[in-house]
C-alpha positions in Angstrom: 128.7 108.7 61.3 129.6 105.4 62.0 131.6 106.3 65.3 128.3 107.9 66.6 126.6 104.7 66.2 129.3 102.5 67.8 129.3 104.9 70.9 125.3 104.9 71.2 126.0 100.7 71.0 128.4 100.6 73.8 126.2 103.0 76.0 122.9 100.8 75.5 122.3 97.7 78.0 118.9 96.6 76.1 115.6 97.6 74.8 112.9 96.5 77.3 109.1 97.7 77.5 106.6 98.3 80.5 105.1 94.6 81.1 102.7 95.7 83.7 100.5 98.2 81.8 101.4 100.7 79.1 103.5 98.3 77.0 105.7 101.4 76.1 109.2 100.6 75.1 112.3 102.1 76.9 116.1 101.6 76.6 118.3 100.8 79.5 121.8 102.9 78.8 124.7 103.7 81.0 124.3 106.7 82.9 127.1 109.0 83.8 127.5 107.3 87.0 130.1 104.4 87.0 128.4 101.0 86.9 124.8 102.5 86.9 122.3 102.3 84.1 119.4 104.4 83.6 115.9 104.3 81.7 115.6 106.2 78.7 113.5 108.0 77.9 113.0 109.2 81.6 109.1 109.9 81.9 108.4 113.6 83.2 107.9 113.4 87.0 104.2 114.6 87.0 103.8 111.6 84.7 105.2 108.8 86.7 102.3 108.4 89.0 100.2 106.8 86.3 102.6 103.9 85.8 102.0 103.0 89.4 98.1 102.9 89.1 98.2 99.3 87.5 96.1 96.7 89.9 99.3 94.5 88.6 101.5 96.7 90.7 101.1 94.4 94.0 103.4 96.2 96.2 101.0 99.2 96.4 97.8 97.2 96.3 97.4 95.0 99.5 93.9 93.8 98.0 95.3 92.5 95.0 93.9 89.0 94.2 95.2 86.0 92.0 98.0 83.6 91.9 100.7 86.2 91.3 99.6 88.1 94.1 99.5 85.1 96.6 103.0 84.4 95.6 104.2 87.6 96.0 102.4 88.1 99.4 104.0 84.6 100.6 107.5 85.8 99.6 106.8 89.2 101.3 106.1 87.6 104.4 109.3 85.4 104.5 111.5 88.1 103.3 110.0 90.5 106.3 111.3 88.0 108.6 114.5 87.9 106.9 115.0 91.6 106.9 114.3 91.9 110.8 117.1 89.5 111.3 119.5 91.3 109.2 118.9 94.7 110.8 118.7 93.4 114.3 122.8 93.2 115.4 122.7 97.2 114.3 119.8 98.3 116.6 118.6 98.5 119.9 115.0 98.5 121.5 113.1 102.0 120.6 115.7 102.9 118.0 114.4 105.7 115.3 114.5 104.0 111.9 113.2 104.8 108.7 111.4 102.7 105.8 111.9 105.1 102.6 109.6 103.7 100.0 107.5 101.9 102.6 104.6 101.0 100.2 101.2 100.0 102.0 103.4 99.3 105.1 104.0 95.7 105.5 107.6 95.8 106.9 106.9 99.1 108.6 104.2 97.2 110.7 106.7 95.0 111.6 109.3 97.5 112.7 106.7 99.1 114.8 106.8 96.5 117.4 110.4 97.0 118.2 111.6 100.2 116.8 110.4 103.9 116.7 109.5 103.5 113.0 108.5 106.0 110.4 108.0 105.7 106.9 108.3 107.7 103.7 105.6 106.7 100.7 104.8 108.9 97.7 102.1 106.8 96.4 98.9 108.4 97.8 96.9 105.0 97.8 99.8 103.1 99.3 100.4 105.7 102.1 96.8 105.9 103.2 96.7 102.1 103.4 99.6 102.6 105.9 98.0 105.5 107.7 94.8 103.3 108.0 97.0 100.9 109.9 98.0 103.6 112.5 101.7 103.7 111.0 103.7 106.9 110.6 104.1 107.8 107.0 104.5 111.2 105.0 104.9 111.7 101.2 108.5 113.1 101.5 111.8 113.1 103.6 111.7 116.9 104.2 108.7 116.8 106.3 110.4 114.9 109.0 112.8 116.6 111.6 114.2 113.6 113.2 117.4 111.8 112.8 117.4 108.2 112.4 119.9 105.3 113.4 119.1 103.2 110.3 117.2 103.9 107.0 115.8 101.5 104.6 115.6 101.2 100.9 114.0 97.9 100.1 113.9 98.1 96.4 113.1 101.8 96.8 116.2 103.7 95.2 116.0 102.4 91.7 112.5 104.3 91.7 113.5 107.7 92.7 113.8 110.6 90.0 117.0 111.9 91.5 119.3 109.6 93.2 122.1 112.2 93.9 119.7 114.8 95.7 118.1 111.5 97.7 121.4 110.5 98.8 121.9 113.8 99.9 119.0 114.1 101.8 119.5 110.7 103.7 123.0 112.3 104.7 121.1 115.0 106.6 118.8 112.5 108.2 121.3 110.3 109.9 124.2 110.7 112.5 127.6 109.6 112.2 127.8 105.9 112.2 124.2 105.2 111.5 123.4 102.8 108.8 121.9 103.1 105.5 120.5 99.7 104.0 119.7 99.3 100.2 118.2 96.2 98.6 118.8 96.4 94.7 118.1 94.1 91.6 121.4 93.4 90.0 121.6 93.8 86.2 124.8 91.7 85.7 122.8 88.6 87.7 122.3 85.5 85.9 118.8 85.9 85.4 118.9 89.5 83.9 121.4 88.1 81.2 119.1 85.1 80.6 116.0 87.1 80.2 117.4 90.1 78.6 114.6 92.4 77.6 112.0 90.3 79.5 114.0 90.4 82.7 111.3 91.5 85.5 114.0 93.4 87.4 114.0 96.1 85.0 110.5 97.0 85.5 110.6 100.2 83.2 109.7 103.0 83.9 109.0 102.7 87.2 112.6 101.8 87.8 114.5 104.5 86.7 117.9 103.6 87.7 119.8 100.0 87.3 122.6 98.9 89.5 125.8 96.8 89.6 127.4 96.0 92.7 130.3 98.1 91.9 128.0 100.9 90.7 126.2 101.2 94.1 129.2 100.9 96.3 131.3 103.5 94.1 128.4 106.0 94.2 127.6 105.8 97.9 131.4 105.9 98.9 131.9 109.2 97.2 128.9 110.3 99.4 130.9 109.6 102.4 129.4 106.4 103.4 131.6 103.3 104.0 130.6 99.9 102.6 130.1 97.3 105.5 128.8 93.9 104.1 126.2 92.7 101.7 123.9 89.9 101.6 121.9 88.0 98.8 118.1 87.7 98.6 117.7 84.5 97.6 113.9 84.5 97.0 114.1 87.6 94.6 115.7 85.2 92.1 112.7 82.9 91.9 110.2 85.6 92.0 111.9 87.5 89.3 112.4 84.7 87.1 108.9 83.7 87.5 107.5 87.0 86.4 110.1 87.1 83.7 108.6 83.7 82.1 105.1 85.2 82.6 106.2 88.3 80.5 107.4 85.6 77.9 104.1 84.0 78.0 105.7 80.6 78.4 103.7 77.7 79.8 104.3 76.1 83.1 105.8 79.7 84.1 106.0 78.9 87.8 107.9 75.7 87.3 110.2 77.4 84.8 110.9 80.5 87.0 111.5 78.2 90.0 113.9 76.4 88.1 115.9 79.1 86.7 115.7 81.2 89.7 117.3 78.4 91.7 120.0 77.9 88.8 120.4 81.6 89.2 121.2 81.1 92.6 123.6 78.4 92.4 125.5 80.2 89.7 125.7 83.2 92.0 127.3 81.3 94.6 130.6 81.1 92.3 130.2 84.5 90.8 128.7 86.3 93.5 126.4 88.0 91.0 122.8 87.3 92.9 119.5 88.7 91.4 119.2 91.0 94.2 121.4 92.2 97.0 121.2 94.1 100.1 124.2 96.4 100.7 124.8 98.0 104.3 126.7 101.2 104.5 127.9 103.4 107.5 128.1 107.1 107.4 131.5 108.0 107.9 
């Protein structure tokens, strides 16, 4: 009896809850994939849509108002410029690129000026917002017959129901030497350890998977993708720390979030464990 309890404790990372709406509790437990944790219990696929309908889920709601929304939109604008700089060395004008989990189309819109750009967005409302901008967006990968020079997953892989199936689909949609770009929260970051169950990077149950650096690299290399490089996403630490302070109902949450976000980045300069990282993989 005690042996079973010990095993369960080893598997569990923490217990947290959905701070955006339902207040339901979930556990973060280690999955069968090395260095990758998962949300438990995993909601039924048909029930997931309801967790994205909150007005507080800003990435799907371009008309969101309020202080948090303003901060998110400001950081998103900075990040979009940074993303374009990161991908530029790998692409030529009019290359075909795919933004998987394109949300309301803010980055896809920027891509469209330089590249032949396509998007995948399962959420009906976010997708309709993109379509209204004249962007090419569908609800699922299988709707495209094209192959792409680069596929982006900016904080999207943690949302997919079956990561094994999704990566296999990407393998069919890119040519040899094409690039897969994956941005993810890091559950071994300073801010994840500091905020524990309040850490906004868990974002359960919308985030079904939770990654370490070695976890995502090991998983992709087993899928015949070669790891090329990684880059920190400095602004994520500040925004995630701010949200985490809000979840704790802290006074002066913006000041505290900015402070601890900066501390997280400074700590990560030594440890390498940034709040979020973007990984570049080449299909081998």
